[in-house]
TORPA-4810 file (N, C-alpha, C, O; in nm, 3 decimals):
<nodes>
NODE_1_0.059_3.960_2.119_0.197_3.852_2.113_0.276_3.902_2.020_0.270_3.868_1.901_M
NODE_2_0.378_4.007_2.079_0.541_3.980_1.940_0.638_3.900_1.935_0.607_3.781_1.938_T
NODE_3_0.692_3.912_1.931_0.860_3.846_1.914_0.904_3.930_1.878_0.850_3.997_1.790_I
NODE_4_1.061_3.971_1.951_1.179_4.061_1.880_1.278_3.961_1.935_1.250_3.884_2.027_S
NODE_5_1.427_3.969_1.857_1.482_3.940_1.911_1.605_4.010_1.835_1.596_4.050_1.719_H
NODE_6_1.766_4.023_1.944_1.863_4.073_1.892_2.006_4.029_1.935_2.013_3.956_2.034_R
NODE_7_2.116_4.065_1.874_2.239_4.017_1.946_2.255_3.990_2.084_2.215_4.080_2.158_P
NODE_8_2.302_3.891_2.138_2.258_3.821_2.332_2.377_3.888_2.359_2.362_3.935_2.472_G
NODE_9_2.475_3.915_2.321_2.586_3.893_2.314_2.654_4.090_2.261_2.648_4.122_2.142_D
NODE_10_2.706_4.183_2.359_2.772_4.273_2.301_2.877_4.284_2.319_2.928_4.384_2.370_P
NODE_11_2.955_4.157_2.271_3.096_4.150_2.277_3.088_4.081_2.142_3.179_4.009_2.098_H
NODE_12_2.941_4.114_2.063_2.964_4.023_1.917_2.978_3.841_1.915_2.968_3.785_1.806_G
NODE_13_2.996_3.782_2.005_2.991_3.629_1.968_2.871_3.550_1.950_2.836_3.454_2.019_N
NODE_14_2.782_3.623_1.804_2.677_3.573_1.780_2.563_3.547_1.863_2.461_3.515_1.800_D
NODE_15_2.555_3.550_1.968_2.445_3.494_2.065_2.312_3.601_2.004_2.327_3.718_1.967_E
NODE_16_2.184_3.523_2.005_2.107_3.561_1.993_2.011_3.578_2.137_1.998_3.487_2.218_M
NODE_17_1.945_3.725_2.152_1.851_3.668_2.242_1.699_3.689_2.216_1.684_3.795_2.154_E
NODE_18_1.592_3.632_2.237_1.446_3.596_2.163_1.366_3.638_2.282_1.386_3.598_2.397_I
NODE_19_1.241_3.755_2.229_1.196_3.810_2.354_1.078_3.771_2.301_1.071_3.776_2.179_T
NODE_20_0.939_3.716_2.390_0.805_3.688_2.350_0.741_3.755_2.408_0.754_3.730_2.528_I
NODE_21_0.642_3.869_2.380_0.615_3.954_2.476_0.473_3.903_2.460_0.473_3.849_2.350_R
NODE_22_0.344_3.892_2.517_0.257_3.839_2.553_0.117_3.977_2.583_0.143_4.056_2.674_L
NODE_23_0.019_3.993_2.528_-0.096_4.127_2.624_-0.120_4.053_2.682_-0.114_3.933_2.657_T
NODE_24_-0.175_4.131_2.825_-0.240_4.111_2.905_-0.368_4.002_2.922_-0.393_3.925_3.015_A
NODE_25_-0.419_4.021_2.831_-0.507_3.925_2.770_-0.461_3.786_2.794_-0.497_3.706_2.880_S
NODE_26_-0.345_3.772_2.671_-0.291_3.614_2.643_-0.276_3.562_2.772_-0.327_3.464_2.825_E
NODE_27_-0.146_3.696_2.841_-0.090_3.641_2.936_-0.185_3.585_3.045_-0.152_3.478_3.096_A
NODE_28_-0.307_3.648_3.090_-0.426_3.579_3.220_-0.452_3.492_3.167_-0.465_3.403_3.250_R
NODE_29_-0.485_3.428_2.995_-0.518_3.327_2.954_-0.482_3.189_2.950_-0.533_3.078_2.962_S
NODE_30_-0.304_3.281_2.916_-0.238_3.095_2.888_-0.140_3.092_3.018_-0.066_2.994_3.021_V
NODE_31_-0.125_3.198_3.145_-0.075_3.211_3.238_0.060_3.112_3.197_0.130_3.115_3.096_G
NODE_32_0.068_3.019_3.324_0.170_2.900_3.351_0.214_2.807_3.207_0.321_2.765_3.162_K
NODE_33_0.124_2.803_3.182_0.118_2.695_3.015_0.263_2.783_2.894_0.332_2.727_2.808_D
NODE_34_0.262_2.961_2.945_0.345_2.993_2.857_0.482_2.980_2.873_0.564_2.980_2.781_A
NODE_35_0.512_2.967_3.011_0.654_2.923_3.071_0.660_2.739_2.949_0.734_2.704_2.858_L
NODE_36_0.549_2.679_3.012_0.557_2.564_2.942_0.649_2.538_2.809_0.754_2.486_2.771_L
NODE_37_0.550_2.603_2.771_0.542_2.579_2.617_0.709_2.686_2.546_0.765_2.661_2.438_M
NODE_38_0.738_2.759_2.611_0.870_2.846_2.570_1.003_2.729_2.629_1.111_2.719_2.570_A
NODE_39_0.965_2.646_2.755_1.077_2.546_2.776_1.059_2.481_2.655_1.158_2.453_2.588_E
NODE_40_0.956_2.456_2.621_0.946_2.353_2.549_1.048_2.372_2.357_1.117_2.302_2.284_I
NODE_41_0.993_2.509_2.357_1.093_2.559_2.216_1.224_2.585_2.264_1.289_2.631_2.171_V
NODE_42_1.288_2.577_2.363_1.423_2.560_2.426_1.449_2.409_2.370_1.531_2.364_2.290_D
NODE_43_1.373_2.366_2.425_1.464_2.167_2.387_1.487_2.195_2.268_1.605_2.193_2.235_S
NODE_44_1.356_2.241_2.137_1.354_2.217_1.997_1.491_2.316_1.957_1.526_2.305_1.839_C
NODE_45_1.557_2.394_2.028_1.639_2.494_1.954_1.778_2.443_2.014_1.893_2.433_1.969_L
NODE_46_1.722_2.419_2.122_1.888_2.295_2.116_1.889_2.221_2.100_2.001_2.175_2.077_W
NODE_47_1.783_2.135_2.096_1.806_1.965_1.976_1.854_2.039_1.829_1.938_1.977_1.763_A
NODE_48_1.813_2.144_1.784_1.838_2.179_1.668_2.004_2.239_1.610_2.061_2.209_1.505_L
NODE_49_2.054_2.333_1.720_2.133_2.306_1.783_2.222_2.226_1.780_2.332_2.280_1.763_G
NODE_50_2.223_2.096_1.792_2.287_1.941_1.856_2.338_1.887_1.731_2.444_1.848_1.681_M
NODE_51_2.192_1.905_1.696_2.248_1.814_1.543_2.313_1.897_1.431_2.399_1.838_1.365_L
NODE_52_2.291_2.000_1.404_2.333_2.127_1.328_2.535_2.128_1.309_2.619_2.155_1.224_R
NODE_53_2.525_2.074_1.472_2.676_2.116_1.492_2.762_1.986_1.577_2.876_1.965_1.619_T
NODE_54_2.669_1.936_1.573_2.716_1.774_1.659_2.820_1.794_1.837_2.891_1.734_1.917_G
NODE_55_2.750_1.935_1.805_2.854_2.012_1.997_2.707_2.035_2.100_2.604_2.084_2.052_A
NODE_56_2.715_1.999_2.222_2.665_2.063_2.363_2.693_2.140_2.374_2.795_2.153_2.443_N
NODE_57_2.617_2.281_2.305_2.707_2.431_2.348_2.640_2.464_2.514_2.687_2.554_2.583_S
NODE_58_2.548_2.394_2.553_2.482_2.387_2.695_2.652_2.363_2.779_2.699_2.416_2.879_R
NODE_59_2.691_2.294_2.713_2.838_2.229_2.816_2.978_2.232_2.825_3.049_2.161_2.754_D
NODE_60_3.035_2.336_2.937_3.131_2.380_2.927_3.256_2.307_2.833_3.297_2.191_2.845_S
NODE_61_3.312_2.430_2.716_3.354_2.336_2.595_3.319_2.238_2.469_3.393_2.174_2.394_G
NODE_62_3.129_2.257_2.477_3.080_2.174_2.393_3.111_2.091_2.303_3.123_2.070_2.182_S
NODE_63_3.121_2.027_2.467_3.154_1.855_2.369_3.033_1.780_2.254_2.939_1.852_2.219_P
NODE_64_3.038_1.683_2.218_2.976_1.614_2.169_2.869_1.534_2.258_2.896_1.480_2.365_T
NODE_65_2.736_1.535_2.192_2.628_1.570_2.281_2.660_1.392_2.322_2.738_1.316_2.265_P
NODE_66_2.566_1.363_2.444_2.570_1.238_2.465_2.480_1.195_2.472_2.395_1.274_2.431_T
NODE_67_2.420_1.063_2.517_2.312_0.996_2.515_2.217_1.079_2.630_2.132_1.152_2.580_V
NODE_68_2.222_1.076_2.752_2.124_1.223_2.820_2.112_1.258_2.729_2.017_1.216_2.663_G
NODE_69_2.218_1.371_2.664_2.186_1.497_2.603_2.029_1.484_2.531_1.920_1.541_2.524_D
NODE_70_2.106_1.359_2.481_1.968_1.332_2.309_1.895_1.338_2.387_1.858_1.451_2.420_W
NODE_71_1.801_1.149_2.500_1.736_1.166_2.624_1.687_1.318_2.700_1.582_1.300_2.763_A
NODE_72_1.728_1.432_2.708_1.684_1.517_2.733_1.629_1.604_2.718_1.558_1.673_2.792_T
NODE_73_1.667_1.610_2.583_1.603_1.688_2.466_1.493_1.597_2.356_1.417_1.667_2.288_A
NODE_74_1.487_1.462_2.342_1.362_1.406_2.338_1.276_1.402_2.469_1.176_1.331_2.460_L
NODE_75_1.288_1.441_2.542_1.177_1.447_2.687_1.091_1.600_2.647_0.973_1.632_2.657_R
NODE_76_1.191_1.658_2.607_1.096_1.832_2.585_1.048_1.799_2.423_0.943_1.861_2.410_G
NODE_77_1.080_1.728_2.294_1.015_1.737_2.206_0.896_1.670_2.239_0.790_1.717_2.197_L
NODE_78_0.894_1.563_2.310_0.789_1.494_2.301_0.659_1.506_2.369_0.565_1.429_2.384_D
NODE_79_0.694_1.678_2.422_0.590_1.702_2.475_0.515_1.808_2.387_0.401_1.851_2.406_R
NODE_80_0.597_1.842_2.291_0.520_1.950_2.180_0.412_1.911_2.095_0.296_1.941_2.068_L
NODE_81_0.497_1.833_2.066_0.323_1.706_1.928_0.212_1.726_1.993_0.159_1.832_1.963_A
NODE_82_0.154_1.661_2.075_0.048_1.682_2.161_-0.047_1.812_2.128_-0.157_1.833_2.077_P
NODE_83_0.058_1.885_2.187_-0.007_2.063_2.221_-0.036_2.071_2.126_-0.159_2.066_2.127_R
NODE_84_0.014_2.087_1.994_0.076_2.124_1.847_-0.080_2.067_1.828_-0.178_2.142_1.840_L
NODE_85_-0.088_1.952_1.803_-0.183_1.870_1.763_-0.328_1.952_1.825_-0.420_1.989_1.752_R
NODE_86_-0.327_1.961_1.908_-0.456_1.987_2.016_-0.545_2.112_1.928_-0.647_2.119_1.861_G
NODE_87_-0.409_2.224_1.988_-0.401_2.386_1.925_-0.441_2.376_1.789_-0.531_2.452_1.753_T
NODE_88_-0.372_2.266_1.673_-0.432_2.285_1.528_-0.551_2.298_1.501_-0.610_2.380_1.432_R
NODE_89_-0.610_2.142_1.606_-0.765_2.057_1.577_-0.875_2.229_1.642_-0.963_2.292_1.584_D
NODE_90_-0.815_2.248_1.773_-0.896_2.343_1.814_-0.902_2.521_1.721_-0.989_2.607_1.735_A
NODE_91_-0.781_2.526_1.630_-0.786_2.633_1.567_-0.871_2.628_1.454_-0.955_2.714_1.430_V
NODE_92_-0.843_2.484_1.355_-0.932_2.406_1.262_-1.053_2.405_1.290_-1.129_2.438_1.199_V
NODE_93_-1.128_2.360_1.453_-1.296_2.388_1.442_-1.352_2.515_1.471_-1.468_2.548_1.446_R
NODE_94_-1.250_2.595_1.533_-1.286_2.756_1.529_-1.330_2.822_1.403_-1.436_2.874_1.368_A
NODE_95_-1.178_2.799_1.328_-1.185_2.835_1.173_-1.347_2.824_1.143_-1.437_2.907_1.157_Y
NODE_96_-1.346_2.696_1.100_-1.533_2.628_1.039_-1.575_2.720_1.099_-1.583_2.834_1.051_L
NODE_97_-1.618_2.682_1.236_-1.679_2.703_1.306_-1.775_2.837_1.304_-1.894_2.843_1.332_A
NODE_98_-1.660_2.979_1.248_-1.705_3.154_1.257_-1.721_3.140_1.053_-1.699_3.221_0.963_S
NODE_99_-1.754_3.038_1.054_-1.773_2.988_0.898_-1.676_3.047_0.779_-1.696_3.125_0.685_G
NODE_100_-1.561_2.974_0.826_-1.408_3.017_0.710_-1.471_2.832_0.589_-1.526_2.722_0.596_G
NODE_101_-1.387_2.953_0.477_-1.352_2.759_0.406_-1.315_2.660_0.394_-1.214_2.636_0.460_S
NODE_102_-1.351_2.585_0.336_-1.265_2.496_0.337_-1.158_2.493_0.246_-1.049_2.445_0.278_T
NODE_103_-1.184_2.546_0.125_-1.073_2.562_0.030_-0.961_2.673_0.049_-0.864_2.689_-0.025_Q
NODE_104_-0.995_2.750_0.168_-0.933_2.929_0.237_-0.798_2.793_0.304_-0.678_2.764_0.301_R
NODE_105_-0.969_2.738_0.371_-0.788_2.666_0.510_-0.733_2.523_0.474_-0.671_2.467_0.564_L
NODE_106_-0.749_2.454_0.351_-0.682_2.391_0.314_-0.529_2.504_0.227_-0.420_2.514_0.283_A
NODE_107_-0.556_2.562_0.112_-0.469_2.682_0.117_-0.354_2.758_0.246_-0.236_2.791_0.247_D
NODE_108_-0.469_2.759_0.345_-0.321_2.801_0.424_-0.261_2.706_0.484_-0.143_2.703_0.517_V
NODE_109_-0.352_2.616_0.501_-0.246_2.461_0.562_-0.176_2.368_0.419_-0.174_2.247_0.396_M
NODE_110_-0.127_2.479_0.345_-0.030_2.372_0.184_-0.118_2.289_0.207_-0.084_2.258_0.321_A
NODE_111_-0.226_2.216_0.181_-0.257_2.051_0.129_-0.384_2.076_0.099_-0.458_2.171_0.127_I
NODE_112_-0.411_1.923_0.002_-0.500_1.961_-0.110_-0.633_1.943_-0.084_-0.663_1.825_-0.067_P
NODE_113_-0.717_2.017_-0.076_-0.868_2.026_-0.062_-0.931_1.876_-0.022_-1.028_1.857_0.051_L
NODE_114_-0.888_1.824_-0.057_-0.946_1.667_-0.063_-0.899_1.587_0.074_-0.973_1.512_0.138_S
NODE_115_-0.780_1.612_0.104_-0.687_1.590_0.235_-0.801_1.672_0.344_-0.880_1.619_0.423_E
NODE_116_-0.778_1.809_0.318_-0.814_1.856_0.425_-0.964_1.852_0.464_-1.004_1.871_0.579_L
NODE_117_-1.040_1.825_0.360_-1.172_1.783_0.384_-1.293_1.679_0.436_-1.415_1.669_0.451_Q
NODE_118_-1.120_1.585_0.459_-1.152_1.488_0.519_-1.095_1.501_0.677_-1.144_1.481_0.788_D
NODE_119_-1.019_1.526_0.648_-0.950_1.568_0.809_-1.007_1.689_0.885_-0.952_1.721_0.991_D
NODE_120_-1.087_1.741_0.850_-1.164_1.847_0.897_-1.334_1.786_0.918_-1.415_1.829_0.999_A
NODE_121_-1.353_1.685_0.826_-1.487_1.646_0.878_-1.442_1.535_0.979_-1.523_1.467_1.041_E
NODE_122_-1.349_1.526_0.987_-1.313_1.407_1.153_-1.298_1.501_1.216_-1.410_1.490_1.265_R
NODE_123_-1.266_1.577_1.256_-1.237_1.711_1.338_-1.347_1.748_1.374_-1.363_1.772_1.493_T
NODE_124_-1.441_1.762_1.295_-1.568_1.776_1.368_-1.696_1.731_1.389_-1.788_1.797_1.440_M
NODE_125_-1.704_1.540_1.322_-1.738_1.495_1.385_-1.772_1.511_1.506_-1.876_1.551_1.559_A
NODE_126_-1.626_1.459_1.565_-1.576_1.396_1.726_-1.569_1.502_1.806_-1.502_1.600_1.775_Q
NODE_127_-1.645_1.494_1.926_-1.593_1.587_1.999_-1.408_1.614_2.046_-1.312_1.538_2.032_P
NODE_128_-1.420_1.771_2.111_-1.246_1.811_2.123_-1.222_1.673_2.234_-1.293_1.637_2.328_P
NODE_129_-1.076_1.604_2.174_-0.980_1.526_2.255_-0.942_1.631_2.416_-0.957_1.751_2.441_D
NODE_130_-0.923_1.589_2.445_-0.809_1.586_2.556_-0.698_1.748_2.522_-0.694_1.865_2.560_T
NODE_131_-0.641_1.677_2.452_-0.522_1.785_2.428_-0.589_1.934_2.352_-0.527_2.040_2.343_W
NODE_132_-0.681_1.918_2.319_-0.799_2.010_2.187_-0.873_2.113_2.325_-0.885_2.236_2.317_E
NODE_133_-0.918_2.020_2.460_-0.940_2.138_2.500_-0.853_2.182_2.649_-0.888_2.253_2.743_E
NODE_134_-0.743_2.115_2.628_-0.599_2.131_2.673_-0.579_2.367_2.632_-0.550_2.468_2.695_W
NODE_135_-0.625_2.324_2.480_-0.567_2.459_2.397_-0.668_2.560_2.462_-0.652_2.677_2.498_A
NODE_136_-0.811_2.454_2.466_-0.884_2.590_2.453_-0.970_2.625_2.633_-1.078_2.677_2.658_T
NODE_137_-0.858_2.568_2.730_-0.926_2.616_2.859_-0.853_2.646_2.904_-0.766_2.559_2.918_T
NODE_138_-0.820_2.796_2.969_-0.808_2.909_3.025_-0.750_2.853_3.117_-0.835_2.825_3.202_S
NODE_139_-0.602_2.804_3.165_-0.541_2.778_3.323_-0.450_2.818_3.307_-0.364_2.789_3.224_R
NODE_140_-0.458_2.958_3.453_-0.336_3.070_3.414_-0.298_3.009_3.581_-0.197_3.071_3.614_P
NODE_141_-0.338_2.917_3.694_-0.298_2.838_3.802_-0.218_2.679_3.745_-0.204_2.573_3.806_E
NODE_142_-0.180_2.717_3.615_-0.117_2.520_3.561_0.014_2.531_3.603_0.092_2.623_3.578_S
NODE_143_0.034_2.428_3.670_0.170_2.365_3.657_0.276_2.372_3.572_0.231_2.348_3.460_T
NODE_144_0.426_2.397_3.565_0.503_2.354_3.454_0.572_2.225_3.440_0.658_2.193_3.358_I
NODE_145_0.504_2.139_3.560_0.582_1.993_3.540_0.499_1.943_3.445_0.396_1.989_3.396_T
NODE_146_0.577_1.807_3.420_0.541_1.706_3.339_0.497_1.601_3.413_0.549_1.559_3.517_R
NODE_147_0.338_1.530_3.325_0.252_1.438_3.374_0.352_1.310_3.325_0.425_1.307_3.226_S
NODE_148_0.333_1.217_3.419_0.358_1.063_3.365_0.334_1.042_3.253_0.415_1.002_3.169_K
NODE_149_0.205_1.068_3.235_0.165_1.047_3.083_0.127_1.140_3.009_0.006_1.155_3.021_S
NODE_150_0.192_1.242_2.906_0.117_1.304_2.819_0.015_1.274_2.754_-0.025_1.382_2.710_E
NODE_151_-0.056_1.193_2.719_-0.132_1.181_2.701_-0.294_1.182_2.739_-0.386_1.146_2.664_S
NODE_152_-0.302_1.221_2.845_-0.356_1.313_2.926_-0.406_1.423_3.017_-0.486_1.431_3.111_T
NODE_153_-0.330_1.500_2.954_-0.345_1.659_3.068_-0.456_1.710_3.186_-0.576_1.733_3.193_P
NODE_154_-0.363_1.710_3.256_-0.529_1.788_3.345_-0.419_1.859_3.406_-0.296_1.847_3.410_D
NODE_155_-0.537_1.967_3.468_-0.503_2.095_3.536_-0.342_2.097_3.639_-0.272_2.197_3.655_A
NODE_156_-0.317_1.959_3.695_-0.225_1.981_3.753_-0.086_1.955_3.676_0.025_1.985_3.720_N
NODE_157_-0.113_1.898_3.561_0.013_1.854_3.491_0.020_1.865_3.363_0.071_1.782_3.288_H
NODE_158_-0.052_2.004_3.321_-0.070_2.017_3.216_0.107_2.108_3.137_0.115_2.136_3.017_A
</nodes>
């Protein structure tokens, strides 16, 4: 994967274009979940912009964000946390299973070793939860629709 950015407007209006390019292997294994994650990150960047400027730049005239704008942003952001946690837990599990040290992991994660050890022991002692399974299961045909409950993903609503 590579990420690049460049000005998005040739007229110098401070716009930015961000491109995420997946390798063929990443594209095959992640599938449409890549689009879902991009939409979620887009919601996060939109929310950051509204919080920092007090304006909804996606509406004509950049008005003050409405309750509906904030709700829309939250809908997207709410989808991010369980996916990040599941992916993080899967990476911790894979790191430790491959012989990685807890000290190095604590350093990488910038947390105290004692906290990391407790967290790692809990992670390794339990089977993967549904979001960790989501992170480790190839879903090239998954859809981009939101399920009624983000707590239990399935192949049709990841």
